[in-house]
C-alpha positions as CSV (number, residue, x, y, z in Angstrom):
1,M,-12.1,8.9,26.0
2,K,-11.1,6.2,23.6
3,K,-14.0,6.9,21.2
4,Y,-12.4,10.3,20.5
5,I,-8.9,8.9,19.6
6,P,-9.7,8.2,15.9
7,N,-11.2,11.7,15.3
8,I,-8.2,13.3,17.0
9,L,-6.0,11.5,14.6
10,T,-8.2,12.6,11.7
11,C,-8.0,16.2,12.9
12,M,-4.2,15.9,13.0
13,N,-4.5,14.8,9.3
14,V,-6.5,18.0,8.6
15,L,-3.8,20.1,10.4
16,S,-1.0,18.4,8.5
17,G,-2.8,19.0,5.2
18,C,-3.3,22.7,5.9
19,I,0.4,23.1,6.7
20,A,1.3,21.2,3.5
21,C,-0.9,23.7,1.5
22,V,1.0,26.6,3.1
23,M,4.3,25.0,2.2
24,A,3.1,24.5,-1.4
25,F,2.3,28.2,-1.6
26,E,5.8,29.0,-0.3
27,G,7.4,26.6,-2.8
28,N,9.0,24.4,-0.1
29,Y,8.7,21.1,-1.8
30,L,10.5,19.1,0.9
31,L,8.2,20.2,3.7
32,V,5.1,19.5,1.5
33,V,6.4,15.9,1.2
34,A,7.0,15.8,5.0
35,W,3.6,17.1,5.9
36,V,1.6,15.0,3.4
37,V,3.5,11.9,4.7
38,I,2.5,12.8,8.2
39,A,-1.1,13.3,7.1
40,A,-1.0,9.8,5.4
41,V,0.3,8.3,8.7
42,C,-2.5,9.9,10.6
43,D,-5.0,8.8,8.0
44,F,-3.8,5.2,8.3
45,F,-3.9,5.1,12.1
46,D,-7.2,6.8,12.5
47,G,-8.9,3.9,10.7
48,F,-6.7,1.4,12.5
49,A,-7.6,3.0,15.8
50,A,-11.3,3.0,14.9
51,R,-11.2,-0.7,14.1
52,M,-9.1,-1.6,17.2
53,L,-11.2,0.4,19.6
54,K,-14.5,-0.2,17.8
55,A,-15.0,3.5,17.8
56,Y,-16.9,3.9,14.5
57,S,-19.2,6.9,13.9
58,P,-20.9,8.7,10.9
59,I,-19.1,11.9,11.9
60,G,-15.8,10.1,11.8
61,K,-16.5,8.8,8.3
62,D,-17.4,12.2,7.0
63,L,-14.5,13.9,8.9
64,D,-12.1,11.5,7.3
65,S,-13.2,12.4,3.8
66,L,-13.1,16.1,4.5
67,A,-9.5,15.7,5.9
68,D,-8.5,13.7,2.8
69,M,-9.8,16.4,0.5
70,I,-7.3,18.8,2.1
71,S,-4.3,16.6,2.6
72,F,-4.6,14.4,-0.5
73,G,-6.6,16.6,-2.8
74,M,-5.7,20.2,-2.4
75,A,-2.2,20.0,-1.1
76,P,-0.7,17.9,-3.9
77,A,-2.6,19.9,-6.5
78,L,-1.2,23.1,-5.2
79,L,2.3,21.7,-5.4
80,V,1.7,20.6,-9.0
81,F,0.3,24.1,-9.7
82,R,3.4,25.6,-8.2
83,Y,5.7,23.3,-10.2
84,L,4.0,24.1,-13.5
85,S,3.9,27.8,-12.8
86,D,7.6,28.0,-12.0
87,S,8.6,25.9,-15.1
88,Q,10.8,27.6,-17.7
89,V,8.4,26.1,-20.3
90,M,5.7,28.4,-18.9
91,A,8.0,31.4,-19.0
92,D,8.7,30.7,-22.7
93,M,5.0,30.5,-23.7
94,T,3.5,33.5,-25.5
95,F,0.2,32.3,-26.9
96,A,-3.1,33.4,-25.5
97,F,-4.4,31.7,-22.3
98,A,-1.0,30.0,-21.7
99,E,-0.9,31.4,-18.2
100,Y,-3.9,29.3,-17.3
101,I,-2.3,25.9,-18.1
102,P,-1.2,25.3,-14.5
103,Y,-4.8,25.5,-13.4
104,L,-5.2,22.0,-15.0
105,S,-3.6,20.8,-11.8
106,F,-6.9,21.3,-10.0
107,M,-8.4,18.4,-12.0
108,L,-6.7,16.4,-9.2
109,V,-8.9,18.2,-6.6
110,I,-12.1,17.7,-8.6
111,F,-11.4,14.0,-9.2
112,S,-10.3,13.5,-5.6
113,A,-13.7,14.9,-4.5
114,L,-15.5,12.5,-6.9
115,R,-13.3,9.7,-5.7
116,L,-14.1,10.3,-2.0
117,A,-17.9,10.8,-2.7
118,K,-17.9,7.5,-4.6
119,F,-16.0,5.7,-1.8
120,N,-18.5,6.9,0.8
121,N,-21.4,5.5,-1.1
122,D,-20.0,2.4,-2.6
123,E,-20.6,-0.7,-0.5
124,R,-18.1,-2.7,-2.6
125,Q,-15.1,-0.9,-1.0
126,T,-15.2,-2.2,2.6
127,T,-12.0,-4.3,2.4
128,S,-10.5,-3.1,-0.9
129,F,-10.8,-0.2,-3.3
130,I,-12.3,0.4,-6.7
131,G,-10.1,3.0,-8.3
132,L,-7.0,4.7,-7.0
133,P,-7.4,6.0,-3.4
134,T,-6.5,9.6,-2.8
135,P,-3.5,9.0,-0.4
136,P,-1.4,7.1,-2.9
137,N,-2.4,9.6,-5.6
138,A,-1.1,12.4,-3.3
139,L,2.1,10.6,-2.5
140,F,2.8,10.1,-6.2
141,W,2.5,13.8,-7.0
142,I,4.4,15.2,-4.1
143,S,7.3,12.7,-4.7
144,L,7.3,13.4,-8.4
145,C,7.3,17.2,-8.0
146,Y,10.0,17.1,-5.4
147,G,12.2,14.9,-7.5
148,L,11.8,17.0,-10.6
149,S,12.3,20.3,-8.7
150,S,15.4,19.0,-7.1
151,N,16.9,18.0,-10.4
152,N,17.3,14.4,-9.2
153,V,16.3,13.1,-12.6
154,A,17.8,14.3,-15.9
155,I,14.5,15.0,-17.8
156,P,14.3,17.8,-20.3
157,G,12.0,20.6,-19.1
158,Q,9.4,20.2,-21.9
159,V,9.2,16.5,-21.3
160,S,8.5,16.9,-17.6
161,F,6.1,19.8,-18.2
162,Y,3.9,18.1,-20.8
163,G,4.4,14.7,-19.1
164,I,2.8,16.1,-16.0
165,L,-0.2,17.4,-17.9
166,V,-0.7,13.9,-19.4
167,L,-0.3,12.3,-15.9
168,I,-2.8,14.7,-14.4
169,V,-5.4,13.3,-16.8
170,I,-4.3,9.7,-16.3
171,F,-4.3,9.8,-12.5
172,S,-7.6,11.8,-12.4
173,L,-9.2,9.0,-14.4
174,L,-7.6,6.3,-12.2
175,M,-9.2,7.7,-9.1
176,T,-12.7,7.3,-10.5
177,S,-12.0,4.1,-12.5
178,E,-13.4,0.7,-11.9
179,I,-10.0,-0.9,-11.4
180,P,-9.9,-3.0,-8.2
181,M,-6.9,-2.1,-5.9
182,F,-5.9,-3.8,-2.7
183,S,-6.0,-2.0,0.6
184,L,-3.2,-1.8,3.2
185,K,-5.7,-2.3,5.9
186,V,-4.8,-5.4,8.0
187,K,-6.9,-7.5,10.4
188,N,-3.7,-9.2,11.7
189,F,0.0,-9.0,11.1
190,G,0.4,-12.6,9.9
191,L,1.9,-13.3,6.4
192,R,-1.2,-15.3,5.2
193,G,-3.6,-13.0,3.5
194,N,-1.1,-10.1,3.6
195,E,1.4,-11.3,1.0
196,L,0.7,-8.4,-1.4
197,R,0.8,-5.8,1.3
198,Y,4.2,-7.0,2.7
199,L,5.6,-7.3,-0.9
200,L,4.5,-3.8,-1.6
201,I,6.2,-2.5,1.5
202,V,9.4,-4.2,0.7
203,L,9.4,-2.9,-2.9
204,M,8.5,0.6,-1.7
205,V,11.4,0.6,0.8
206,A,13.7,-0.6,-1.9
207,A,12.5,2.1,-4.3
208,V,13.1,4.8,-1.7
209,V,16.5,3.5,-0.8
210,L,17.5,3.5,-4.5
211,G,15.8,6.6,-5.6
212,G,15.3,8.8,-2.5
213,L,12.0,10.5,-2.1
214,L,11.4,10.1,-5.8
215,G,11.2,6.4,-5.1
216,I,7.8,7.0,-3.5
217,A,6.4,7.8,-6.9
218,A,7.9,4.6,-8.3
219,G,6.4,2.7,-5.4
220,I,2.9,4.1,-6.2
221,I,3.4,2.9,-9.8
222,I,4.3,-0.5,-8.5
223,Y,1.2,-0.5,-6.3
224,I,-1.0,0.2,-9.3
225,I,0.6,-2.5,-11.4
226,M,0.4,-5.0,-8.6
227,S,-3.3,-4.2,-8.1
228,V,-4.1,-4.6,-11.8
229,L,-2.2,-7.9,-12.0
230,A,-3.8,-9.3,-8.8
231,S,-7.2,-8.3,-10.0
232,A,-6.6,-10.0,-13.4
233,M,-5.3,-13.2,-11.7
234,A,-8.3,-13.3,-9.3
235,K,-10.7,-12.8,-12.3
236,K,-9.0,-15.6,-14.2
237,Q,-9.2,-18.0,-11.3
238,S,-12.9,-17.3,-10.8
239,E,-13.7,-18.2,-14.4
């Protein structure tokens, strides 16, 4: 029975992602955040369970990537699409093809697929990542869209609209970049060897306490910066 536990958790990830997609269609930003977070928890624990129970399988690996495409590729992209489509900036546009601008959000789906395919075939990414993983990318977008839609930040409409378009390009490229990023996977819960992970958790909690759900997006930015700095320091030490 134990060999099925990781795949059951992955299937719960799939289900959560599907519900998140429905909530995005309905414009319920808060429930998209809730269901993507649930999917991320399932995604973390399916790998954790597989390592603890030694229940690895080729099907489990493929299933995990397919689940991530829904929960961390399609769901956040649909929310970004909804946010851009509902923007007053879109309503004020009159030039030809303006209505197709929100479709740029699906770059996130394309690059998520490229990211997952790369991960499955890259032997360098067993204990860490090369490029931004899809779960933090998804968490960034759902947090940002929720924060902007809730008017939790005083950003002019045009700034947020065009800023999101720029961020779509940046985060798409980050997912397929060669930038090393540390993983939250742990072999033990001791401090030694997990300093970066625990520091990130503390900073993420602080960001959420100070900024609410929008703090998740800030936490992902912190994760990217910490990864870049840690990689630069490791490279310098090896020279």
